[in-house]
N, C-alpha and C positions, 0 to 999 in steps of 0.2 A: 612515514606517517602510520600510526597505529590504526588498525581496522577495528570495527566494533566487535568482531569475533575475538580478537586478541584481548580486548578489554574485558569482555564477559568471562573469559577463561581465568583472568587474574582476580577480578572483583567477585566477592560473594554476594551476588545479586539476589539469590533465592531468599535470603533472610531480610534484606533491606527494602525490596520492592513489593508492591501489592500483588496479591495472588492473581489478579486479572492479567498482569503482564507476564506471568510465567510461561504460558504457552508460546507466545510470540518470541520471547527471548530465548527460550529453549530451541525453537526452530532456527533462529538466527545463529545461535551458537553451534548448531550441528550442520549448518548450511555448507554444501560442497565438501562434505566429509564422508567417510565410509559409513557413518551412522545413517545417512540418508539413502544409501544404496549407490550403485554405480553401473556403468556400461563398460565393458572391456572390448577394445578394438585391436585386432591383430593385423600386422602388415601383410599384404597379399604376396609380397616377395618372399619366396621360400628360403632364400639365403638370409634375409633380415629377421623375420618373425618377431619384430618389435611389438610389444604390447602397450597400448595407450589406454589408461584408465580415466574415464570421465565421470566424476562424481555428480550426483544429482543435487539440484538446488532446492531450497525450501519453498520457493514460489510465493512467499509471503509478501504482501504489499508494503510492509514496514521494513523489510530487509533492504539495507543499502545496496546489496549486490543484485538481488533478484527483482526487487520492486522499483528501483529507481528508474530503470528504462521505461517500464510501463507507465509510471507516474509522469515522467517527462513527456512521453508520447501523448498521454491523456491531456496534459496541460497544453501542449501544442495544438491538439485538436480543438480544445475549448477556445484558444486564442484565435484560431482561424474562423470560428463561428461568430466572433464579435463584429459588430458593425463599426465603421469608422466614425463614431460619434463619441461625445463625452457621456459617461454613465454617472448616475447619481442614485441615491436611495431616498425615497420619500416615506416618512413614517407618520401615521396619524392614529388617533385613538377613537374608539367607538364608545359612546355612552352605554352604561350598563343596560338600559332599557332596549337598546338596539342589538345587543350581542346575541340574543337568542334568535332573532330574525336573521342576522348575518350568518349564523352557523347553519341554519336550515337551508338557505339559498345564497351561498356566498358569491356565486358568479353574478347573479342578478343584482344582489345588494351592492357589491363593489362597483359594478358598472354604472349604477344609478347615482353613485356619490360624485 
């Protein structure tokens, strides 16, 4: 299965996507490469002296590699906070004359409704 990094290397996304996306996609494209920096670890065994290079991640929340674990953990935390009841959304409209009053003291106004 192709990774997002592989797709970004093939597709000319700089010309087709909005400027606001460039910073994020540039970070994702360079994630876990030498462009992001690295740590080199050497084996303590003098006979081995194997060097392991660990490239830094981008730590961007949109990155499928760096951000997915934190996003999953965040979602699990929110799900644990939910009460075992059915949730629903209630929507109501405020007449124009009451909007200024509601904006001045929203807590008291909405509790009185």
